[in-house]
Chimera marker file (.cmm) of the C-alpha trace (Angstrom):
<marker_set name="trace">
<marker id="1" x="30.594" y="34.214" z="92.932" r="1" g="1" b="0" radius="0.5"/>
<marker id="2" x="32.788" y="36.140" z="95.389" r="1" g="1" b="0" radius="0.5"/>
<marker id="3" x="30.745" y="38.453" z="97.545" r="1" g="1" b="0" radius="0.5"/>
<marker id="4" x="32.986" y="41.021" z="99.217" r="1" g="1" b="0" radius="0.5"/>
<marker id="5" x="31.654" y="44.018" z="101.086" r="1" g="1" b="0" radius="0.5"/>
<marker id="6" x="33.466" y="47.279" z="101.754" r="1" g="1" b="0" radius="0.5"/>
<marker id="7" x="34.596" y="46.112" z="105.179" r="1" g="1" b="0" radius="0.5"/>
<marker id="8" x="36.239" y="42.972" z="103.792" r="1" g="1" b="0" radius="0.5"/>
<marker id="9" x="37.978" y="44.933" z="101.022" r="1" g="1" b="0" radius="0.5"/>
<marker id="10" x="39.291" y="47.455" z="103.549" r="1" g="1" b="0" radius="0.5"/>
<marker id="11" x="40.731" y="44.645" z="105.693" r="1" g="1" b="0" radius="0.5"/>
<marker id="12" x="42.389" y="43.032" z="102.639" r="1" g="1" b="0" radius="0.5"/>
<marker id="13" x="43.958" y="46.361" z="101.615" r="1" g="1" b="0" radius="0.5"/>
<marker id="14" x="45.197" y="47.013" z="105.162" r="1" g="1" b="0" radius="0.5"/>
<marker id="15" x="46.788" y="43.569" z="105.395" r="1" g="1" b="0" radius="0.5"/>
<marker id="16" x="48.357" y="44.017" z="101.958" r="1" g="1" b="0" radius="0.5"/>
<marker id="17" x="49.900" y="47.366" z="102.999" r="1" g="1" b="0" radius="0.5"/>
<marker id="18" x="51.354" y="45.826" z="106.174" r="1" g="1" b="0" radius="0.5"/>
<marker id="19" x="52.657" y="42.679" z="104.462" r="1" g="1" b="0" radius="0.5"/>
<marker id="20" x="53.986" y="44.145" z="101.221" r="1" g="1" b="0" radius="0.5"/>
<marker id="21" x="54.766" y="47.705" z="102.193" r="1" g="1" b="0" radius="0.5"/>
<marker id="22" x="53.286" y="50.975" z="101.021" r="1" g="1" b="0" radius="0.5"/>
<marker id="23" x="55.812" y="51.517" z="98.193" r="1" g="1" b="0" radius="0.5"/>
<marker id="24" x="55.145" y="48.162" z="96.531" r="1" g="1" b="0" radius="0.5"/>
<marker id="25" x="51.328" y="48.186" z="96.700" r="1" g="1" b="0" radius="0.5"/>
<marker id="26" x="50.883" y="50.252" z="93.481" r="1" g="1" b="0" radius="0.5"/>
<marker id="27" x="53.236" y="47.925" z="91.584" r="1" g="1" b="0" radius="0.5"/>
<marker id="28" x="51.358" y="44.866" z="92.801" r="1" g="1" b="0" radius="0.5"/>
<marker id="29" x="47.975" y="46.427" z="91.958" r="1" g="1" b="0" radius="0.5"/>
<marker id="30" x="49.245" y="47.303" z="88.460" r="1" g="1" b="0" radius="0.5"/>
<marker id="31" x="50.462" y="43.729" z="87.932" r="1" g="1" b="0" radius="0.5"/>
<marker id="32" x="47.200" y="42.319" z="89.262" r="1" g="1" b="0" radius="0.5"/>
<marker id="33" x="45.254" y="44.566" z="86.883" r="1" g="1" b="0" radius="0.5"/>
<marker id="34" x="47.323" y="43.390" z="83.929" r="1" g="1" b="0" radius="0.5"/>
<marker id="35" x="46.795" y="39.773" z="84.953" r="1" g="1" b="0" radius="0.5"/>
<marker id="36" x="43.026" y="40.219" z="85.222" r="1" g="1" b="0" radius="0.5"/>
<marker id="37" x="42.965" y="41.976" z="81.842" r="1" g="1" b="0" radius="0.5"/>
<marker id="38" x="44.821" y="39.051" z="80.265" r="1" g="1" b="0" radius="0.5"/>
<marker id="39" x="42.336" y="36.608" z="81.768" r="1" g="1" b="0" radius="0.5"/>
<marker id="40" x="39.469" y="38.666" z="80.370" r="1" g="1" b="0" radius="0.5"/>
<marker id="41" x="41.084" y="38.655" z="76.922" r="1" g="1" b="0" radius="0.5"/>
<marker id="42" x="41.661" y="34.898" z="77.058" r="1" g="1" b="0" radius="0.5"/>
<marker id="43" x="38.011" y="34.406" z="78.035" r="1" g="1" b="0" radius="0.5"/>
<marker id="44" x="36.906" y="36.657" z="75.157" r="1" g="1" b="0" radius="0.5"/>
<marker id="45" x="39.174" y="34.889" z="72.639" r="1" g="1" b="0" radius="0.5"/>
<marker id="46" x="38.004" y="31.420" z="73.660" r="1" g="1" b="0" radius="0.5"/>
<marker id="47" x="34.337" y="32.388" z="73.524" r="1" g="1" b="0" radius="0.5"/>
<marker id="48" x="34.868" y="34.058" z="70.131" r="1" g="1" b="0" radius="0.5"/>
<marker id="49" x="36.528" y="30.922" z="68.730" r="1" g="1" b="0" radius="0.5"/>
<marker id="50" x="33.729" y="28.776" z="70.172" r="1" g="1" b="0" radius="0.5"/>
<marker id="51" x="31.131" y="30.988" z="68.489" r="1" g="1" b="0" radius="0.5"/>
<marker id="52" x="33.028" y="30.816" z="65.187" r="1" g="1" b="0" radius="0.5"/>
<marker id="53" x="33.119" y="27.019" z="65.325" r="1" g="1" b="0" radius="0.5"/>
<marker id="54" x="29.387" y="26.874" z="66.049" r="1" g="1" b="0" radius="0.5"/>
<marker id="55" x="28.607" y="29.322" z="63.251" r="1" g="1" b="0" radius="0.5"/>
<marker id="56" x="30.822" y="27.423" z="60.809" r="1" g="1" b="0" radius="0.5"/>
<marker id="57" x="28.980" y="24.208" z="61.674" r="1" g="1" b="0" radius="0.5"/>
<marker id="58" x="25.587" y="25.846" z="61.168" r="1" g="1" b="0" radius="0.5"/>
<marker id="59" x="26.627" y="27.349" z="57.848" r="1" g="1" b="0" radius="0.5"/>
<marker id="60" x="28.032" y="24.028" z="56.674" r="1" g="1" b="0" radius="0.5"/>
<marker id="61" x="24.779" y="22.306" z="57.627" r="1" g="1" b="0" radius="0.5"/>
<marker id="62" x="22.760" y="24.909" z="55.713" r="1" g="1" b="0" radius="0.5"/>
<marker id="63" x="25.119" y="24.624" z="52.767" r="1" g="1" b="0" radius="0.5"/>
<marker id="64" x="24.561" y="20.857" z="52.650" r="1" g="1" b="0" radius="0.5"/>
<marker id="65" x="20.800" y="21.366" z="52.729" r="1" g="1" b="0" radius="0.5"/>
<marker id="66" x="20.908" y="23.809" z="49.844" r="1" g="1" b="0" radius="0.5"/>
<marker id="67" x="23.317" y="21.725" z="47.795" r="1" g="1" b="0" radius="0.5"/>
<marker id="68" x="21.092" y="18.675" z="48.221" r="1" g="1" b="0" radius="0.5"/>
<marker id="69" x="18.605" y="20.206" z="45.808" r="1" g="1" b="0" radius="0.5"/>
<marker id="70" x="21.364" y="21.078" z="43.330" r="1" g="1" b="0" radius="0.5"/>
<marker id="71" x="22.812" y="17.569" z="43.305" r="1" g="1" b="0" radius="0.5"/>
<marker id="72" x="19.608" y="16.008" z="42.075" r="1" g="1" b="0" radius="0.5"/>
<marker id="73" x="19.870" y="15.443" z="38.360" r="1" g="1" b="0" radius="0.5"/>
<marker id="74" x="17.207" y="16.389" z="35.885" r="1" g="1" b="0" radius="0.5"/>
<marker id="75" x="16.148" y="12.795" z="35.206" r="1" g="1" b="0" radius="0.5"/>
<marker id="76" x="15.297" y="12.122" z="38.855" r="1" g="1" b="0" radius="0.5"/>
<marker id="77" x="13.245" y="15.329" z="39.026" r="1" g="1" b="0" radius="0.5"/>
<marker id="78" x="11.281" y="14.348" z="35.919" r="1" g="1" b="0" radius="0.5"/>
<marker id="79" x="10.755" y="10.830" z="37.302" r="1" g="1" b="0" radius="0.5"/>
<marker id="80" x="9.373" y="12.296" z="40.543" r="1" g="1" b="0" radius="0.5"/>
<marker id="81" x="7.042" y="14.557" z="38.566" r="1" g="1" b="0" radius="0.5"/>
<marker id="82" x="5.750" y="11.579" z="36.581" r="1" g="1" b="0" radius="0.5"/>
<marker id="83" x="5.181" y="9.552" z="39.744" r="1" g="1" b="0" radius="0.5"/>
<marker id="84" x="3.344" y="12.441" z="41.435" r="1" g="1" b="0" radius="0.5"/>
<marker id="85" x="0.842" y="12.996" z="38.573" r="1" g="1" b="0" radius="0.5"/>
<marker id="86" x="-2.550" y="11.414" z="39.210" r="1" g="1" b="0" radius="0.5"/>
<marker id="87" x="-3.756" y="8.801" z="36.774" r="1" g="1" b="0" radius="0.5"/>
<marker id="88" x="-6.665" y="10.173" z="34.690" r="1" g="1" b="0" radius="0.5"/>
<marker id="89" x="-7.361" y="6.952" z="32.803" r="1" g="1" b="0" radius="0.5"/>
<link id1="1" id2="2" r="1" g="1" b="0" radius="0.2"/>
<link id1="2" id2="3" r="1" g="1" b="0" radius="0.2"/>
<link id1="3" id2="4" r="1" g="1" b="0" radius="0.2"/>
<link id1="4" id2="5" r="1" g="1" b="0" radius="0.2"/>
<link id1="5" id2="6" r="1" g="1" b="0" radius="0.2"/>
<link id1="6" id2="7" r="1" g="1" b="0" radius="0.2"/>
<link id1="7" id2="8" r="1" g="1" b="0" radius="0.2"/>
<link id1="8" id2="9" r="1" g="1" b="0" radius="0.2"/>
<link id1="9" id2="10" r="1" g="1" b="0" radius="0.2"/>
<link id1="10" id2="11" r="1" g="1" b="0" radius="0.2"/>
<link id1="11" id2="12" r="1" g="1" b="0" radius="0.2"/>
<link id1="12" id2="13" r="1" g="1" b="0" radius="0.2"/>
<link id1="13" id2="14" r="1" g="1" b="0" radius="0.2"/>
<link id1="14" id2="15" r="1" g="1" b="0" radius="0.2"/>
<link id1="15" id2="16" r="1" g="1" b="0" radius="0.2"/>
<link id1="16" id2="17" r="1" g="1" b="0" radius="0.2"/>
<link id1="17" id2="18" r="1" g="1" b="0" radius="0.2"/>
<link id1="18" id2="19" r="1" g="1" b="0" radius="0.2"/>
<link id1="19" id2="20" r="1" g="1" b="0" radius="0.2"/>
<link id1="20" id2="21" r="1" g="1" b="0" radius="0.2"/>
<link id1="21" id2="22" r="1" g="1" b="0" radius="0.2"/>
<link id1="22" id2="23" r="1" g="1" b="0" radius="0.2"/>
<link id1="23" id2="24" r="1" g="1" b="0" radius="0.2"/>
<link id1="24" id2="25" r="1" g="1" b="0" radius="0.2"/>
<link id1="25" id2="26" r="1" g="1" b="0" radius="0.2"/>
<link id1="26" id2="27" r="1" g="1" b="0" radius="0.2"/>
<link id1="27" id2="28" r="1" g="1" b="0" radius="0.2"/>
<link id1="28" id2="29" r="1" g="1" b="0" radius="0.2"/>
<link id1="29" id2="30" r="1" g="1" b="0" radius="0.2"/>
<link id1="30" id2="31" r="1" g="1" b="0" radius="0.2"/>
<link id1="31" id2="32" r="1" g="1" b="0" radius="0.2"/>
<link id1="32" id2="33" r="1" g="1" b="0" radius="0.2"/>
<link id1="33" id2="34" r="1" g="1" b="0" radius="0.2"/>
<link id1="34" id2="35" r="1" g="1" b="0" radius="0.2"/>
<link id1="35" id2="36" r="1" g="1" b="0" radius="0.2"/>
<link id1="36" id2="37" r="1" g="1" b="0" radius="0.2"/>
<link id1="37" id2="38" r="1" g="1" b="0" radius="0.2"/>
<link id1="38" id2="39" r="1" g="1" b="0" radius="0.2"/>
<link id1="39" id2="40" r="1" g="1" b="0" radius="0.2"/>
<link id1="40" id2="41" r="1" g="1" b="0" radius="0.2"/>
<link id1="41" id2="42" r="1" g="1" b="0" radius="0.2"/>
<link id1="42" id2="43" r="1" g="1" b="0" radius="0.2"/>
<link id1="43" id2="44" r="1" g="1" b="0" radius="0.2"/>
<link id1="44" id2="45" r="1" g="1" b="0" radius="0.2"/>
<link id1="45" id2="46" r="1" g="1" b="0" radius="0.2"/>
<link id1="46" id2="47" r="1" g="1" b="0" radius="0.2"/>
<link id1="47" id2="48" r="1" g="1" b="0" radius="0.2"/>
<link id1="48" id2="49" r="1" g="1" b="0" radius="0.2"/>
<link id1="49" id2="50" r="1" g="1" b="0" radius="0.2"/>
<link id1="50" id2="51" r="1" g="1" b="0" radius="0.2"/>
<link id1="51" id2="52" r="1" g="1" b="0" radius="0.2"/>
<link id1="52" id2="53" r="1" g="1" b="0" radius="0.2"/>
<link id1="53" id2="54" r="1" g="1" b="0" radius="0.2"/>
<link id1="54" id2="55" r="1" g="1" b="0" radius="0.2"/>
<link id1="55" id2="56" r="1" g="1" b="0" radius="0.2"/>
<link id1="56" id2="57" r="1" g="1" b="0" radius="0.2"/>
<link id1="57" id2="58" r="1" g="1" b="0" radius="0.2"/>
<link id1="58" id2="59" r="1" g="1" b="0" radius="0.2"/>
<link id1="59" id2="60" r="1" g="1" b="0" radius="0.2"/>
<link id1="60" id2="61" r="1" g="1" b="0" radius="0.2"/>
<link id1="61" id2="62" r="1" g="1" b="0" radius="0.2"/>
<link id1="62" id2="63" r="1" g="1" b="0" radius="0.2"/>
<link id1="63" id2="64" r="1" g="1" b="0" radius="0.2"/>
<link id1="64" id2="65" r="1" g="1" b="0" radius="0.2"/>
<link id1="65" id2="66" r="1" g="1" b="0" radius="0.2"/>
<link id1="66" id2="67" r="1" g="1" b="0" radius="0.2"/>
<link id1="67" id2="68" r="1" g="1" b="0" radius="0.2"/>
<link id1="68" id2="69" r="1" g="1" b="0" radius="0.2"/>
<link id1="69" id2="70" r="1" g="1" b="0" radius="0.2"/>
<link id1="70" id2="71" r="1" g="1" b="0" radius="0.2"/>
<link id1="71" id2="72" r="1" g="1" b="0" radius="0.2"/>
<link id1="72" id2="73" r="1" g="1" b="0" radius="0.2"/>
<link id1="73" id2="74" r="1" g="1" b="0" radius="0.2"/>
<link id1="74" id2="75" r="1" g="1" b="0" radius="0.2"/>
<link id1="75" id2="76" r="1" g="1" b="0" radius="0.2"/>
<link id1="76" id2="77" r="1" g="1" b="0" radius="0.2"/>
<link id1="77" id2="78" r="1" g="1" b="0" radius="0.2"/>
<link id1="78" id2="79" r="1" g="1" b="0" radius="0.2"/>
<link id1="79" id2="80" r="1" g="1" b="0" radius="0.2"/>
<link id1="80" id2="81" r="1" g="1" b="0" radius="0.2"/>
<link id1="81" id2="82" r="1" g="1" b="0" radius="0.2"/>
<link id1="82" id2="83" r="1" g="1" b="0" radius="0.2"/>
<link id1="83" id2="84" r="1" g="1" b="0" radius="0.2"/>
<link id1="84" id2="85" r="1" g="1" b="0" radius="0.2"/>
<link id1="85" id2="86" r="1" g="1" b="0" radius="0.2"/>
<link id1="86" id2="87" r="1" g="1" b="0" radius="0.2"/>
<link id1="87" id2="88" r="1" g="1" b="0" radius="0.2"/>
<link id1="88" id2="89" r="1" g="1" b="0" radius="0.2"/>
</marker_set>
C-alpha cells in the first residue's frame, strides 16, 4: 500500500522536527500511536461483527435444514414408505 524506505522516513521525521519542534514531537507521536491503535481496534471490531453475522446465518441455515426433518409428521413418513415399496403382485 504505502511503500516508504528508510530515506523517506528520515526526511519525514526531519521535516516534522523542524515544523513542530523537538519538544512536541513525542506528544504528536504518542497521539498518532493512539489514533492508529483505535483504527486497528475499529477494524478488528467490524471484522468480528461481520464474522458473527456470517456464522449466525450459517447456523440458522443448518438449523432450518435439521428442523425440516423434525417438522414432517408421522403420517407423511408412512405415506412415503408405502409409495417407495415395490409392488410384488
